N, C-alpha and C positions, 0 to 999 in steps of 0.2 A: 150143650152142643149146638144149639140153635145159633149161638153167636158166632161160632166158628164156621158153620156151613150156612150161608145166607140162602134164603128162599128165593124163588123165582120172582115174586112180587116185589121184594126188596130190590133186587137187581134191576127190575123193570123201572121202578119209580126212581131209583138213583140214576139210572141212565137217562130217563126222561128229564129229570131235574138238571142233570149235568148238561144235556143238550140245550135246554132252555137257557140256562145260565151262559153256556158257551155262545149261543147265537145272540143273546142279549149283549153280552160283552163284546162280541165281534161287531155287532151293529153299532153300538154306542161308545164303547170304551177303547177298543183296540185301535181304531183309526186315530183318535187323538193321541193315544199312548205311542203308537208307532210313528205318527208325524212328529210328536215331541221328541222321541228318541232320534228320529232322522234329523230334526232341526238341531238337536244337541250334538249329534255326530258331525253335522255339517259345520257348526260353529267351532267345534274342537278342531276339525280339519282346517278350517280357515285360520284359526289361531296358530296352528302348527305351520301352515304355509306362510303366514305373516312372520312368524318367528324365524323361519328359514330365510325368508327374503331379508329380514332385518340383520340376520347373521351374515348373509352374503354382502349386504350393503356395508356393514361394519368392517368386514374384511377388506372390501374395496376402499373404504375410507382410510383404514389403517395403512394399506399399501400406498394410497395417494398421499397421506400425511408423511409417511416414511420417504417417499420420493421427493416431496416438497422440502423436507428437512435436509435431505442429501443435496438438493439443488441450492438451498440456502447456505449450507456449509461450504459447498464448492464456490458459490459466489462470494461468501465472506473470505475464503482463502484467497481467491483471485484478487479481491479488493485489497486485502492485506499485502499481498505480493506486489501489486501495483503501487501501493503506498510506499512500501519499502524501496522499490525501484525508483520512484519519484524522489524520495528522501535522499537516496544515494546519488542520484543525478544532480540534485540541488547542491548537495555537499561537495561533490566533485567539481561542479561548475564554480561554486564559491571558492574552493581551493585553487582552481585554475585562475580565477580572477585575482585572488590574493597573490598568487605566485607571479602573475604578470605585473601587478601593481608593485610588488616588492622588487622585481627585476627592473622595472621602469624607474623606481625610486633610487635603486642602487646605481643604475646607469646615469640618471640625472645628477646624482651626488658625485660620481666619478668625473662627469663632464664639468661640473662646477669646480671640483678640485683641480682638474687640469687647467681650466680657465683662470682660476685664482693663481695657480702655480706659474702659468705663462705670464700673467699680469705682474706677479711678484718678480719673476726673472727679468721682465722688460723694465720694470722700475729699478731693479737692482743694477742692470746694465746701464740704464740711464744715469743713475747716481754714480756708478763707477766711472762712466765716461766723463761726467761732470767733475768728479773728484780728480780724475786723471788730467783733465784739461786745466783745472785749477792748480794742481801740483806742477804740471809742466809749465804753466804760466809763471808760477812763483820761481821755479828753477830757472826758467829763461830770464826772468827779471833779475834774479841774483847773478846769473851767469853773464848776462849782457848789460850789466850796469855800467861797465866801463867800455871805452872804445877798443881797448886792447883785447878784452875778452871776446868782443864781437868779431874782431878780425880773426882771432885764433879759431873760433867756432866755425866761421865761414871756410877757412882754409882746411880744417879737418873734414868738413862735409864734402868739399870739392875733392879731396883725396879719396874719400870713400866712394863717391859717385864715379870717379874715373876708374877706379879699380874694379868695380862691378860691371 
């Protein structure tokens, strides 16, 4: 039963030993242990704060990257639209120039045809007049070969002149 019920001396010496160990630990071990724990707690808190800052910076960078991507897409779309408009303008301008050139060529061809036609008609008239004169000359030569025919022709002409 002595083991179950401690005596006063045992309690005294256990308390005294406990207090000596307690004060020794308090004086030499607790300060370094507590400062180590405090340093460890501080480094953990710094790491958590740093991770939170990194998380916020990553979110900001991601938002910035998304904004830059949207701007790049918008700029690409505007450049493509501008290129299409420029292409269409160049094509329309080329079509307009080709149409003007075609119209000018057609007009020049028509004028050339008219000039050739007029020249051909003038030459034809000239040839007809020449042929008519030659025919009339031959007819007159044959008609006026004798004096008798000449007098008859003059009389017929005088009759026609006086009648009109």
